[in-house]
TORGU-458571 format. One line per field, with one value per residue: residue number from 1; chain; z, x, y of N, C-alpha, C in turn. Coordinates in steps of 0.05 Angstrom, whole numbers, plus 32768, in hexadecimal, padded with zeros to 4 digits. Atoms other than C-alpha are relative to their C-alpha. Layout:
! residues N
resi <- (NUM/...)
chain <- (A/...)
n_w <- (Z/...)
n_u <- (X/...)
n_v <- (Y/...)
ca_w <- (Z/...)
ca_u <- (X/...)
ca_v <- (Y/...)
c_w <- (Z/...)
c_u <- (X/...)
c_v <- (Y/...)
***
This chain:
! residues 196
resi <- (1/2/3/4/5/6/7/8/9/10/11/12/13/14/15/16/17/18/19/20/21/22/23/24/25/26/27/28/29/30/31/32/33/34/35/36/37/38/39/40/41/42/43/44/45/46/47/48/49/50/51/52/53/54/55/56/57/58/59/60/61/62/63/64/65/66/67/68/69/70/71/72/73/74/75/76/77/78/79/80/81/82/83/84/85/86/87/88/89/90/91/92/93/94/95/96/97/98/99/100/101/102/103/104/105/106/107/108/109/110/111/112/113/114/115/116/117/118/119/120/121/122/123/124/125/126/127/128/129/130/131/132/133/134/135/136/137/138/139/140/141/142/143/144/145/146/147/148/149/150/151/152/153/154/155/156/157/158/159/160/161/162/163/164/165/166/167/168/169/170/171/172/173/174/175/176/177/178/179/180/181/182/183/184/185/186/187/188/189/190/191/192/193/194/195/196)
chain <- (A/A/A/A/A/A/A/A/A/A/A/A/A/A/A/A/A/A/A/A/A/A/A/A/A/A/A/A/A/A/A/A/A/A/A/A/A/A/A/A/A/A/A/A/A/A/A/A/A/A/A/A/A/A/A/A/A/A/A/A/A/A/A/A/A/A/A/A/A/A/A/A/A/A/A/A/A/A/A/A/A/A/A/A/A/A/A/A/A/A/A/A/A/A/A/A/A/A/A/A/A/A/A/A/A/A/A/A/A/A/A/A/A/A/A/A/A/A/A/A/A/A/A/A/A/A/A/A/A/A/A/A/A/A/A/A/A/A/A/A/A/A/A/A/A/A/A/A/A/A/A/A/A/A/A/A/A/A/A/A/A/A/A/A/A/A/A/A/A/A/A/A/A/A/A/A/A/A/A/A/A/A/A/A/A/A/A/A/A/A/A/A/A/A/A/A)
n_w <- (8006/801B/8011/7FFC/7FE7/8004/8010/7FEF/7FEE/800F/8005/7FE7/7FF8/8011/7FF7/800B/7FE9/8006/7FFA/7FE3/7FF7/8005/7FEB/7FE8/8004/7FFF/7FE7/7FE8/7FED/7FEF/7FEE/7FEA/7FEF/7FF0/7FEC/7FEC/7FEF/7FEE/7FEF/7FF4/8000/801C/8007/8000/8018/8017/7FFF/8006/801D/800F/7FFC/800F/801D/8003/7FFF/8019/8015/7FFC/8003/8016/8010/7FF4/8002/8013/800E/7FFE/7FE7/7FFF/7FF8/7FE8/7FE9/7FFB/7FF6/7FE6/7FEC/7FF8/7FEE/7FE7/7FF0/7FF6/7FEA/7FE9/7FF4/7FF3/7FE7/7FEC/7FF6/7FF2/7FEF/8009/7FFF/8004/801B/8002/800D/800D/801D/800C/7FF9/7FFF/7FF0/800E/8018/7FFA/7FFD/800F/7FEE/7FE5/7FEB/7FEE/7FEF/8010/8004/7FE7/7FFD/8013/7FF8/7FE9/8009/800E/7FEC/7FF2/8012/8003/7FE8/8000/8016/7FF7/7FED/800E/8009/801A/8016/8000/800B/801C/800D/8002/8013/801B/8006/8000/800D/801A/800A/8008/7FFA/7FED/800E/8004/7FE6/7FFC/8010/7FF8/7FE5/7FFE/7FEB/800B/8001/7FE5/7FEF/8008/7FF4/7FE3/7FFA/8006/7FEC/7FE7/8002/8001/7FE5/7FEF/8007/7FF9/7FE3/7FF5/800A/7FF0/7FE5/8000/8004/7FE6/7FEF/8009/7FF8/7FE2/7FF7/8005/801A/800D/801C/800B/8006/801C/800A/800E)
n_u <- (7FEC/8004/7FE9/7FEC/7FF1/7FED/7FEA/7FF1/7FF1/7FEB/7FEB/7FF3/7FEF/7FE8/7FF0/800A/8007/8019/8015/8001/800D/801D/800A/8002/8017/8019/8004/7FF7/8016/8007/7FEA/8000/8018/7FFC/7FEC/800C/8013/7FF0/7FEE/800F/7FF1/7FFB/7FE3/7FF8/800C/7FF0/7FE7/8006/8006/7FE7/7FF1/800D/7FF9/7FE3/7FFE/800C/7FED/7FE9/8008/8014/7FF8/800C/801D/800B/8016/8019/800C/800B/7FEB/800A/7FFD/7FE3/7FF7/800B/7FF4/7FE6/8007/800B/7FEA/7FEF/800E/8001/7FE5/7FFE/8010/7FF2/7FE9/8007/8017/8015/801A/8014/800A/8014/8018/8011/7FF9/8005/801A/8017/8016/8019/7FFE/7FFF/8019/7FFD/8003/7FFB/8002/7FE9/8002/7FF7/7FE3/7FF3/8004/7FEF/7FE5/7FFC/7FFF/7FE6/7FEB/8003/7FF7/7FE3/7FF3/8001/7FEF/7FE4/7FF9/7FFC/7FE6/7FFC/8008/801D/8009/7FF9/8013/8019/7FFC/7FFF/801A/8017/7FFB/7FF5/8011/7FF0/800C/7FF0/7FE8/7FEE/7FF4/7FEC/7FE9/7FF5/7FF4/7FF1/800C/8012/801C/800B/7FF7/8010/801A/7FFD/7FFB/8019/8014/7FF7/8002/801D/800B/7FF6/800D/801C/8003/7FF9/8015/8018/7FFA/8000/801B/800D/7FF7/800D/801C/8000/7FFC/8018/7FFF/801A/7FFE/8002/7FE7/7FF8/7FF4/7FE6)
n_v <- (7FEC/7FF7/8004/7FEA/8003/8015/7FF5/7FEE/8011/800D/7FEC/7FF9/8016/7FFE/7FE9/7FE7/7FEE/7FF2/8013/8002/7FE7/8004/8012/7FF0/7FED/8010/800E/7FF2/7FFB/8018/8007/7FEC/8005/8018/7FF9/7FEE/800F/8010/7FF1/7FEA/7FE8/7FF9/8001/801C/800D/7FF6/800F/801C/8002/7FFE/8019/8015/7FFE/8006/801E/800B/7FFA/8012/801C/8003/8017/8018/8000/8013/7FF1/8010/7FF9/7FE5/7FED/7FF1/8011/8002/7FE6/7FFB/8012/7FF4/7FE9/800B/800B/7FEA/7FF2/8012/7FFF/7FE6/8001/8010/7FF2/7FE7/8005/7FEE/800D/7FEC/7FFF/7FEB/800C/7FEC/8001/801A/800C/7FEE/800C/7FFB/7FEF/7FE3/7FF2/7FE7/7FE9/8009/7FEC/8001/8017/8017/7FFE/8007/801C/800E/7FFC/8010/801C/8003/8001/8019/8015/7FFC/800B/801D/800A/7FFC/8014/8019/8008/7FF4/8012/8002/7FE6/8000/8011/7FF1/7FEA/800C/800D/7FEE/7FE6/8005/8015/8018/801A/800E/8009/7FE9/7FFA/8015/7FFA/7FE6/8002/8019/8011/8014/7FF8/8003/7FE9/7FE8/8003/7FFE/7FE3/7FF1/8007/7FF4/7FE3/7FF8/8005/7FEB/7FE7/8001/8001/7FE6/7FED/8004/7FF6/7FE3/7FF7/8003/7FEA/7FE8/8000/8000/7FE5/7FF1/7FF2/8003/8003/801B/800C/7FFF/8018/7FFB)
ca_w <- (7219/71DC/71A0/71A6/71EE/71DA/71A6/71D9/720A/71D5/71C2/720B/7218/71DF/7202/71DF/7214/71F0/71F6/7240/724A/722B/725D/7296/727A/7274/72B9/72E7/7304/7317/7334/735C/7375/738C/73B0/73D0/73E9/7407/7424/7432/7423/73E1/73E4/73F7/73BF/738D/73A3/73A0/735A/7341/7361/7341/72FB/7306/7319/72DD/72AF/72CD/72C8/7289/7265/7295/7287/7262/722D/7237/727E/728F/7292/72C4/72F3/72ED/72F7/7332/7353/7352/7371/73A5/73BB/73C0/73EB/7418/7422/7432/7466/7487/748C/74A3/74C6/749D/74A9/7490/7452/743C/7430/741E/73DB/73D1/73F2/73E3/7415/73EB/73AA/73A7/73BD/738C/73C6/7404/7444/747B/74A7/746E/7461/74AB/74AE/746F/7488/74CB/74A8/747A/74B6/74D9/749C/7494/74DC/74D3/7490/74AE/74E2/74AE/749E/7460/7435/744A/743A/73F7/73E5/73F5/73CC/7390/7394/73A2/7385/734B/7340/733A/7336/736A/7336/7326/7370/7375/733D/7356/739E/7390/73BF/73B6/73A6/73EB/740B/73E3/73FA/7441/7441/7421/7453/748F/7477/7467/74AA/74CE/74A9/74B3/74FD/750A/74DF/7505/7548/7533/751C/755F/7582/7557/7565/75AE/75B3/759D/7555/752A/74E5/74B8/74B0/746E/7443/742B)
ca_u <- (8023/801A/8047/8066/8078/8099/80C2/80D6/80EB/8112/8137/8144/8160/8192/81AA/817F/817D/8144/8119/812B/8116/80D3/80CB/80D9/80A7/8072/807C/8095/8050/803D/8082/8081/803A/804D/808B/8063/802E/8064/8091/805F/8091/8097/80E3/80ED/80BD/80E4/8125/8107/80EC/8130/8151/811D/812A/8175/816D/8140/8173/81AB/8183/8159/8182/8164/811C/80F5/80C8/8095/8087/805E/808E/8062/8063/80AF/80BA/808B/80A9/80ED/80CD/80A8/80E6/810F/80D9/80D3/811F/811C/80E6/810D/814A/8127/80EB/80BB/8072/804B/8020/7FF7/7FB3/7F93/7FB6/7FA4/7F61/7F20/7EE9/7EAB/7E9C/7EAD/7E74/7E69/7E55/7E78/7E66/7E98/7E7E/7E88/7ECE/7EE0/7EC3/7EE8/7F29/7F22/7F15/7F51/7F7D/7F61/7F6E/7FB4/7FC5/7FAF/7FD2/8012/8010/8013/8052/8071/8067/801E/8015/8037/8009/7FCC/7FE7/7FF6/7FB3/7F84/7FA6/7FCC/7F99/7FCF/7FB6/7FCF/7FFF/801B/8025/804A/8078/8081/8093/80B3/8084/8056/800C/7FFB/8026/8001/7FBE/7FD6/7FF1/7FB1/7F85/7FAF/7FB1/7F66/7F55/7F81/7F64/7F1C/7F25/7F46/7F13/7ED9/7EFB/7F06/7EBE/7EA6/7ED0/7EB3/7E6C/7E7C/7E8F/7E49/7E5A/7E1B/7E33/7E2B/7E63/7E89/7E9F/7EE7)
ca_v <- (7857/7882/7879/78BF/78B0/786F/7894/78C9/7892/786D/78AD/78BE/7878/7885/78C4/78F9/7932/7956/7917/7911/795A/7948/790F/793E/7971/793A/791C/7953/7962/791A/790E/794F/7940/78FA/7915/794D/791C/78F1/7927/795F/7996/79BD/79C3/797A/7966/7991/7971/792C/7939/794F/7913/78E6/7901/78FD/78B3/78A7/78C8/789E/785D/7868/7833/7800/7813/77DD/77FE/77C6/77E0/781E/7859/787E/7843/783C/7887/788E/7851/7874/78B2/7888/7862/78A2/78C3/7886/7887/78D2/78C6/788F/78BB/78FA/78DB/7907/78F8/7934/7935/7971/7951/7993/798A/7940/7932/7954/7948/7942/7967/79B1/79DD/7A17/7A44/7A2C/7A4F/7A5C/7A23/79F0/7A0A/7A03/79BD/79A7/79C5/79A2/7960/7969/7975/7937/790B/7929/7918/78D0/78C7/78E3/78AC/7875/784F/7870/7832/782C/7876/786D/7833/785E/7898/786C/7848/7882/78C0/78A1/7869/7833/77EC/77BA/779E/77E3/77F0/77AD/77C2/780A/77F6/77B2/778E/7752/7758/773C/7772/77A7/778B/7786/77CE/77E8/77C3/77DA/7822/7826/7806/7838/7873/785C/784D/7890/78B6/7897/78A7/78EF/78F6/78DA/790E/7945/7930/7923/796C/7981/7997/799F/798C/7950/791E/7923/78E9/78E4)
c_w <- (7FE3/7FEF/8002/801A/7FFE/7FF0/8011/8013/7FF2/7FFB/801A/8009/7FF0/8006/7FF5/8018/7FFB/8007/801F/800C/7FFC/8015/801A/7FFF/8004/801C/8019/8014/800F/8013/8018/8013/8012/8016/8015/8012/8014/8014/800E/8001/7FE4/7FF9/7FFF/7FE8/7FE7/7FFF/7FF8/7FE2/7FF0/8003/7FF0/7FE2/7FFB/8000/7FE7/7FE9/8002/7FF9/7FE9/7FEE/800A/7FFC/7FE9/7FF3/8001/801A/7FFE/800A/8019/8019/8008/800C/801C/8015/8009/8013/801B/8012/800B/8018/8019/800E/800F/801B/8015/800C/8011/8012/7FFA/8001/7FFB/7FE3/7FFF/7FF1/7FF4/7FE2/7FF3/8007/7FFF/8010/7FF3/7FE8/8008/8000/7FF2/8012/801D/8015/8014/8012/7FF1/7FFC/8019/8004/7FEE/8008/8019/7FF9/7FF1/8014/800F/7FEF/7FFD/8018/8000/7FEA/8007/8013/7FF3/7FFA/7FE4/7FE9/7FFE/7FF4/7FE2/7FF0/7FFD/7FEB/7FE3/7FF8/7FFC/7FF2/7FE4/7FF2/7FF4/8007/8015/7FF3/7FFB/801A/8007/7FF2/800A/801A/8004/8018/7FF3/8001/801C/8013/7FF9/800D/801E/8008/7FFC/8016/801B/8000/8000/801B/8014/7FFB/8008/801E/800B/7FF7/8011/801D/8000/7FFD/801A/8013/7FF8/8009/801E/800B/7FF9/7FE5/7FF2/7FE2/7FF7/7FFB/7FE2/7FF8/7FF2/7FE7)
c_u <- (7FFC/8019/8014/8010/8015/8018/8011/8011/8017/8017/800F/8013/801A/8010/7FF6/7FF6/7FE6/7FE8/7FFD/7FF2/7FE2/7FF4/7FFD/7FE8/7FE6/7FFA/8007/7FE9/7FF8/8016/8001/7FE9/8004/8014/7FF5/7FED/8010/800F/7FF3/800E/8007/801E/800A/7FF5/800F/801A/7FFD/7FFA/8019/8011/7FF4/8007/801D/8004/7FF4/8014/8017/7FF9/7FED/8008/7FF5/7FE2/7FF7/7FE7/7FE6/7FF1/7FF4/8016/7FF7/8004/801E/800A/7FF6/800A/801B/7FFB/7FF7/8016/8012/7FF3/7FFF/801C/8004/7FF1/800D/8017/7FF8/7FE8/7FE9/7FE6/7FE9/7FF8/7FEA/7FE7/7FEE/8004/7FF7/7FE6/7FEB/7FEB/7FE6/8004/8002/7FE5/8003/7FFD/8005/7FFD/8017/8000/800A/801E/800F/7FFE/8013/801E/8007/8003/801A/8017/7FFF/800A/801E/800E/8001/8012/801D/800A/8005/801D/8004/7FF8/7FE2/7FF5/8004/7FEC/7FE5/8002/7FFF/7FE5/7FEA/8004/800D/7FF1/8010/7FF0/8012/801A/8014/800D/8016/801A/800E/8010/8010/7FF7/7FEC/7FE3/7FF3/8009/7FF1/7FE4/8001/8004/7FE7/7FEB/8007/7FFC/7FE3/7FF3/8009/7FF2/7FE2/7FFC/8005/7FEC/7FE7/8004/7FFF/7FE4/7FF0/8008/7FF3/7FE3/7FFD/8003/7FE8/8000/7FE6/8002/8000/801C/8005/800C/801A/7FFF)
c_v <- (8008/7FFD/8017/7FFD/7FEA/800A/8012/7FEF/7FF2/8014/8007/7FE9/8000/8018/801B/8012/800F/7FED/7FFD/8019/7FFE/7FEE/800F/8013/7FF1/7FF6/8010/8005/7FE7/7FF8/8013/7FFB/7FE8/8007/8013/7FF1/7FEF/8011/8018/801B/8007/7FFE/7FE4/7FF2/8008/7FF1/7FE3/7FFC/8002/7FE7/7FE9/8001/7FFB/7FE2/7FF3/8004/7FEC/7FE3/7FFA/7FE8/7FE6/7FFD/7FEE/800E/7FF1/8007/801C/8013/800F/7FF0/7FFF/801B/8006/7FEE/800B/8017/7FF5/7FF5/8016/800E/7FEF/8001/801B/8000/7FEF/800F/8018/7FFE/8014/7FF1/8014/8001/8016/7FF6/8014/8000/7FE6/7FF3/8016/7FF2/8008/8011/801D/800C/801B/8019/7FF8/8016/7FFC/7FE7/7FE7/8001/7FF8/7FE2/7FF0/8003/7FEF/7FE2/7FFA/7FFD/7FE5/7FE9/8002/7FF5/7FE2/7FF4/8002/7FEA/7FE5/7FFB/800B/7FEE/7FFD/8019/8001/7FEE/800E/8016/7FF5/7FF5/8015/801B/7FFD/7FEA/7FE9/7FE7/7FF2/7FF6/8017/8008/7FEC/8007/801A/7FFE/7FE7/7FEF/7FED/800B/7FFD/8016/8019/7FFE/8004/801D/8011/7FFB/800D/801E/800A/7FFB/8016/801A/8000/8001/801C/8015/7FFD/800B/801F/800B/7FFD/8016/801A/8001/7FFF/801B/8012/800F/7FF9/7FFD/7FE3/7FF4/8001/7FE6/8007/7FF0)
***
């Protein structure tokens, strides 16, 4: 954590609204992105982001400056999104925004665009079938690059639970991906498999 950020957090903890506004400005994009990945809907993600920052504001006095603020903040967002999914049974994530299939091609042709779009849809379908906590572990690990310990702290679960959820989610995704690729090639498609 940079010294200016520590100072901003200290001021915000003392009730400085300008400092809290700076925190929101600094973190609104990562919070919104996490919420969008979990909820798959821009309006729901916006609502969840606002709720996250309201909860942070209300509980900032509890934040320990020795901990990573980003981990603490994103864990609040993650728990809120998981609760929303449980209540509303949401299971859609827009993977076109969060997964790139291979490096961008400077001159994509229409066939490559169609193949990439089909693959994104296939991955999205499989990710949506995951348990929300398993999906959250994957998002934190691979899109926010959290360590296992950071995921433990963010989701209030043990390291063995993190490893178990990651293993289960990766196995599910790999199995489903291979099955979908077998179906594609079984239908006589003439394109190369892409790596995620």
